[in-house]
N, C-alpha and C positions, 0 to 999 in steps of 0.2 A: 265631716269637713273639719279640717285641721289636723287631723290625726287617724293614723290607719285603724285605733281600736277606740273602744269608749272608755277604756281606764285611765287614759291620757298618760301611763306611764313610761309610753315608750317615744322614739320621734315625733315630734312635731311639726307643724307648718308655721311659719310667722311671715305673714305679708298678708296682699290683700286677694279675695275672693271676690268675682261678680259673674254675673249673669249664668249661673248654673242650670243645666238644662240633661236629663236624660231623654232619650228617644227608644221605642219600640222597635228601630229599624236602623241598618246600617246608612249612616249618610253617605252619598257620593261625593268622590273627590271636588267637584263642583260647587255643590252645595257649601261644603265645610269653608270652602275659599270665598264664597259668597257671605257667608257668616264674619268670617273675618275681615272681610273689605268694609262691610257696613260697619261694626264696630270700630276699627281700625281709623277707616277714612270717613267715615260718615256719609259714603254713598257706595253704588253697587250697580255701575254702570260700564259697559265694555268701551273700548276706545273710541273717540271721536274725532277725526283729525279736522284741524281749522284751515291750517295752510299746507296745500299737499305740494310735492316737490315740482318745480316747473321744468317741463321738456327744455332742454336747452342745443342750440345748434351752433357750433364751431366750423370755420370755416379752414380747409387746407391752406396752410401756410401763414395763418395767424399768428403775432407774436404770442395769441392766447393758446396754449397747448395744457391749460387744466379748468376742471370742471368741479362744484360743490353743489350737491342735493341736499336740501335739508326738508323736514319734517315737525310740523307743529303739533301735538296731540292732546286732547286732555280724556279724563277718564278717572276710574279706579285706581288708585295706586296699589302694588308700582308699574309702572310701565316699563315693558322691554321692547326692543327693537330689533329687527335681522335685515338685512339688506340682499337681495340677488342682483344677480347680472342674470336676463335673459332665464330668471326663475333658477338659476342656480345658488345658491348660498354664496355669498364672499365671506372667508372666514374673516372672524374679528371684527367685522362691520355691524357692531351692535349699539351705537350712538344714534342722536339725533340726527346726525348728519352724517353725508359720506363725499370725501374728497377724492377725486382722482388725477394724475397727472401724467406726462410725457404721454398725451393721447395720439393716437394715430386712426387712420381711417377705420383700421380693425377694432377700434375703441367704440363704434357706434354700437348700441345696444339699448335694451330695455330695463332701466334701473327702475327694482320694485323696492319697498318696505313694507314690513309684517311690522304691526304694532299690536303688542298683547298684553292683556293683564289677565287676574284673574277669572274674570267674567267673560271674556272673548278676545276677539279677534277683529283685527282689518287691515286690507292690503292695499296700497296704493301705486303708483306707478309714473313716471316719465320717461321720454326717450330722450338719450344722447346721439347726436347727428353729427359728424363730420364729414363735410360735403365739399364740394368744387363751387366757387361761387358763381352762381347764374342769376340772370334777369336784373334787376334793379341793385342788388348788392354787389354784382360783379362791376357794374357803372363806376359804383361807390368805391370799390377796394382798388381799382385800375387807378385810381389816383392815390394810392398809400396814405389813406386818414389816418393822424395821430391817434383818434377813437371814432368809433362808430357804436352808437346805443341805438339798435332797432328798437328799444321797448315794446318786445313781444312776450314778455314774462308773463305767465299764468298768475303770480303773486307776487310778493315783495318779499324781505327787503332789500336785494341784490338787482340793480340796474346792470346788466353785461354789456361789457365794452368787446363786440364782436370781433375787434380785430387789434385793438392792443391790448394792454393790461392796467386800464384805467377805468375800474368796475364803480359803479355809484350806487347809494342807497336811497330807497324809497323814506321820506319822514312823513305822511300824512296818509290821508284817507284817498287813496286813488282807486279808481276803477279799472280793472286789468280786461284783457279780451277783447278789446273794444276794434271795429272794422278797422283797417289798416288803410294807408294812403296810396298803397302797392296796387297797382289794376292787375285785378286777377289773381292776386298771391296770396297765400294761406297767413303771411305774419300779419299779426295784430297789432294794435298800438295801444295807450294808456292814456285814460280822461282824469283830467287833473281838475281837482273840487274848486280851486278858486278862494282858500278859506285863509291863504297865508300862511298854512305850514304845509300845503301838500306839494312837494317839489322831490325832486333828486337833486342831489348834492354829490359831486365829483371831486375828490383830492386835488388840492393845487397839480398843475404840471404847464412849465414853463412853454410845453409843445403848444398848448391850448390858444396861447398868447404870441405866438410867431417868434417863440426863445428856440427853435430850429431852425430858423430862416437869418442869412447873415443880413439881410433888412427890416429882421422883426416883423417881416408878412406874415399874414393868415388870411384863412377863410374858415365860415361855418356856415352850417347849413340845417335844415330843419323841415318839417313840414309840420305844420300846426293847422286845427281847426276848430275854431270858435264854436262853444256851446251858445253862445249868447251873442244879441245884434251888436254892430258895433258901436253905436252909443253907449252900450251898457257895459261892454267890455272896456272901452276906451274912458270912461269915466274911472275905471277900478284901477287905472294905470298898469294894462296888462302886462306882462313880459312873459313870455314863452323860452326865452333863451339868454342867459346872463352869463360874462365871465367878467366881473366889475369889483375891483376893493374900495367900497364904502367907508372905510377908513380912511383914503386917500382920495375924499370928494367923489370923483365921478372917474376914476381910472380904471380905462379898459373901455369894453363894449357889452352891448344888450340890443336886441331886437324889441321894439314895441309896436304893439297894436292902439291905434288911436280912432275916433270916432270917423274920421277921412281917409283913414290910410295906414300905412306902415313906416315905421322911421328905425333907422339904426343909430342909436345913440352913442355918440364915441366922447370920450373925456381923458382929463386929469387931475392932477392935483387943486387945481383950481375949480373945477367943476367942466361942465361940457362945452363941446369945442365950437365957435361960429361955424354954421353952414352943418353942424350935426347935432343942433340941440333941438328944441321945440319950435323956434321961429324959424327955422328952415323947411318947415311943412313935412307933411305925410307924403307917400308915393304909392302906386301901384294901384291906386281905386277904394272905394268905402269897403272893408272886409264884410263877408256876407255869413252869417252862422250857419253851423253844418256844413260846411263846403272847405275843400282841403286846399293850401296855398303853401306851395313852394317856396321857403325865403333863403335867400344865401345873400351874405354879407361879407365884405372884403376889404381889407387892408394891404395896399401895396407900399412897403416902406420905403423902397426905391425909386418909385413914382412920386412918392408923397400924394396920394390918391385913393379915396374911399369909393366901392360900388357896392349897388342894392339891387338884386333880381329877384324878381316876383313872377313864379311861373315859369321861368325860362326865359324871361325878357330883364334885360338890364334897363332897369328904370331912373337910377340915379348913378352918375360919374362926378365928384367933385373933389377938389384938394381936400388935404388932411394937414394941419400945422399943429404941433404940439402934443400930440396923440402921448400918452402913457400908459403900454400896456399893465394889465394886472400883475402884480408879481408876487402876489401869496393866497389870493381869496379861492373858494372853490369854485367849480363850472357849475351853474344851478340851471333845471330844466324845469318849467312850470310855474317859477317865480324869479325874483330879481335876487331873492335872500333875505330881504328887508320889507316884505309884506308886500310885493309890489306883483298880485299874483293872476296867473292865467287861468282861466276857465275853458276848459275843453280837450281835447284830443293833440298828443303832440306823437310824432313818430319819425324814425328813422334820422337822428341828430348823428352829425358828422366834423368834427375839425380837422383842420388839414395846415400843412406848412406850406406858407408862400399862396399863392391865387390861383385859382383855375380859370381856364380861357373860357371865352364867352362858348364857343362849342361844347367844353365838357361840362359847363351848367346846365346847356340845352341840353346836351345826351342826358344829363341824370333825370331832367324833369320828364322828359319823354320816355325814359325807361320805365317809368312809372305809372306814367298817364300818356300813352300812346296816340301819337296824332292820326285823327281822322280824316277822310278827303270830304270835301264837301260838294254835292254835284247839286246845279243850278239849270234848266233847261232853257234855252236861247233858239233863235229860231233857226232850224236846219243846225243846230251844237248842241251840246254840252258843255258849261263851264264846269271843270274843276280846280276847287280851292283847296291847300295843303299848306300848314305851317313851315313844314320841314320835309326832307325826305327824297327819296328816288322815286318817281313813278314808273311803275312797270304795266306791261298792258299783255293780254293773251284773246285769244278770239272762244278760248274754251275756260269755263271754271277751273280744272284740274290743270290749265296752262299746257305748253309751256310759256312761260312768259318771259317777254325780254323790255329792257329797258326802252323808253320811250325818248328816241332822240330829241336832245336839245330842248326836252321839258322843263318851264319853270311855273310856280304857281303865279296867279290864275292859268291855268291850260285849257285852250279850247278844243274839244274833242268834234270833228265832224261827225254826223251819225249816217254815214254812207256804209257802215257795216252791219249787218242783221242784229249784232250783237258784239260787244266788246265790253270785257271783265279788266278792273284797273285794282293794281295792288300797290301799295305806299311801303317803300322800307326805310324806316327811320332811321337806324344806325346798325 
């Protein structure tokens, strides 16, 4: 060691030598790599994916026409990455993220990444779907939201704006992939920890605060599902949605869960507005844990009015005087932004310029939670009760169905037929 001969008269090695070993067989390349990795990095493990890429759904016609997939992995270094589209290698795509732009319907594909190191490799995939809106999203998009966060991600840190270009960032210990509010749909929701740091922050946009409407009008909408009973949640000053500038006291708006119901707080640089503060009381009834609530708040700047809808029903209409819209602070989901946290699931958050009509709010609610017909027997008849829609009937289950002329709820149907089937068209 140190020279090629015993005489030390020729060229010699000047440096450090360590861990010399001689083997009686030829080591494989994998074994050599494993020795190197263990000595250099102190570990000898194949790649482990900590955060896989999330599947992305983009609606055709949206302002958003780009997507980014990201992966976070650990294991013996060095780690290498290779992205593929439908299992075809994408040239040059060898980073931890893959960004796609100018997306069209033909861009829909399965995107995967192979993460490799000297010890082994692992492959994870996610889908990109460019689709026409249907179901609940179609009802939302028909009213052209400024932003629409579906909160259907499998992981953070990005909360995707499915219609605009206002992506948010998850900041805490959220639980992804929870059952969503959209009846019968596969889209999931996010459960927020309620610990003061679990939230989504979206950079300021004047459009969230009436900046795109000549009268400064806006509408905010969300589905929320409390994890805790109303008394506990209300005691934490639970705020699921907020666009408020706390440097200007209470300028802006936010929804608040209280032990006796829901509030929409409005304010300005001097504090809360009369009629829209704590003394104004709560609406919508006592919130239940593990139940979905559709919350809609509106400010009509032209009429100087504010409105609250709970589960499709307008529960408050009152004058608004002196509202100062948020002028610079982030839009927050899961917390007001100062440790006023909501514990529970939140889904399908949207903000609009202007106000939605009562019919449109109702259409949104029933697009996610379809109305049902309640049937009660009476003497010689049955009483059909339903909240909204057009009633149809047929003598056979397969139809054909025809509209029941003049039918309004509650509708009394005589039992003169051997059988009758009813269908409700809600929108």
